[in-house]
C-alpha positions, 0 to 999 in steps of 0.5 A: 100148707101152701107149698105143699099144695103147690107142688101137689097142684104141679104133680097133678099138671104134670100126671094130667101131661102123663095120661095122655102119652102113648107109652102110658096108655098101650101100659094099662096096669100104668095107666090105672096107676096114673088114672088113679093117683090123678082121681085123688089129687082132683080132689085138693086142687079143686079145694085148694083153688077155691080156697085160692079164690075165697083167700083172695076174695077177703084180700079184696076186701079188706082192702075195700074198708080200707080205703073206701070211703063210700059206707054202702061199699065200705058195709059191703066188704062187712058182709062179704068178710063175715061170710068169708073169714068162717068158710076159708078156717073151715077149707083150711081144716078140709085141706088140712086133712086132706094133706094127712098120707093116706095109708098106702093098703086102702086102696088096696082089696081085701079078704075078709074072714068072720069066725063065732066066737064065745057062744055056741051055735049063738056065735055061728047064728050072729058069724053068719048076720055080719058075713049078710051084713057085709055082703049089703054094704058091700053091694051098696058100694058097687063093690065084687063079693066071693064066697072062699072057703066057709065051715057051716054051723051046725044050727046055722050060720057059720063057723068060718066064712072066708070072703074076697071082696074086691072094689075101689077103697075096700081096706081103707073103709072097711079096717076099723072093723076088725076086732071082736064084735059083740051081739046081746040077745035073746037066742032062738032056742032060749025058753027063759026069754033071757038075753045071752051074750056071744061074739064072733070075730072080724078080722079084713085082711088087704089083700096083697099081691106077689111084690109084697109077699115073696112065698117059697112054696118049697115052705109050702104042703098042698094037700087034696081033699074032698069038698063038704057042703053045699057047692052043687054036683060036684061035691064029694066027687073030686077031691078038688079041694084045697089047704096049705100049710104053709111050715115056717109061720104053721098059718094054714088055708082052706078053700074048696069053694072053687070049681076046681082044685086049680081055681081053689089052689089060687084062691088059698093061696091069695088068702095065705099071701093075704096073711102072711101080708097081716103078719109083716103089718100087725109088726109095723102097727105095733111099732107105732102104737108102741110109740102113739096107742091110737083111740082107734086101735090098730086092727087087732082082733082080738079089740072087742070094737062093738057091740050090737044090743038086740033088747034096746036096738042098739050098736055100740062102738067102744073105741070111739064111744060112737052109739046109734039106735037103727040096730036092724038098718045096721044090720042090714047092711047101713054101717057107712054111719060108722065108717066114717066116725071112725075116719074122722077120729083117727084123722084128728088123732094124726092131725095132733100127731102133725101137729106135735110132732 
């Protein structure tokens, strides 16, 4: 571990020199990459410095205990050893987690897709609730949030809504949200007061760059049509909405939220690229999970991951058996606790995997 930490410290110093070079500052893409690497490495280097100081102090305290005759000095050394040993163990565990290789997709922006599942109108209403939950969480994180396409439910909510989220480590925080979200509550249309179970599907796609997925535009059919639903006076006057069909995969993407056909085409292409990237990512994850089944799952959208029980005010994540009784806060965007618990579970699995390798 020390060798890895020393190499990271050396790279941190190297990046610190590179980032102030004129050629790096002139190339915004290169400067952004170096700046991010510097910030990521800095967290580890600071923790390593704390660990190094603590181990040096422990060594000194043990030397005092071995060589010093004065009872007062010996007592002070004993107290310092008792304080430092658990602290060093804790720092070692923190450093082990920090040294776990990061998912290269964690820093990507995402395409968030929410679709009503079983439950008719109630499922559409729940999809609308999930949309607001993620929107409020995004606002709390300082991310930008924009709707790309939507299909409203007949009684409210959404049959489908596709959004783009941009910011720092968006995929890293939201990747565990992919799957089936189940709600148990009394629908507004229920006269007998019976609790119904409905569901909505969430898909979190890392936004793919052109370098990640190369699309042959000869394989893509573009159709235009008039947009429908809320959106402004331009609706239904021009064929600004765009539908892209990727013939080899059969994927179909629609976008009608933009003010122009060109804007909708760009947004639809972004979604198509991300969906194709997700297909490849799923193949990769399945290859890994064939060797080990992770506790937190592979992000497969068919996995039932969480239940929101309104009568009991309870939210349960089935992957890690984690339950909270603050459903109103969760629906208002307070999902950070779930994200943290899932991240801890994943890191624990990776540590076990590293130890058994």
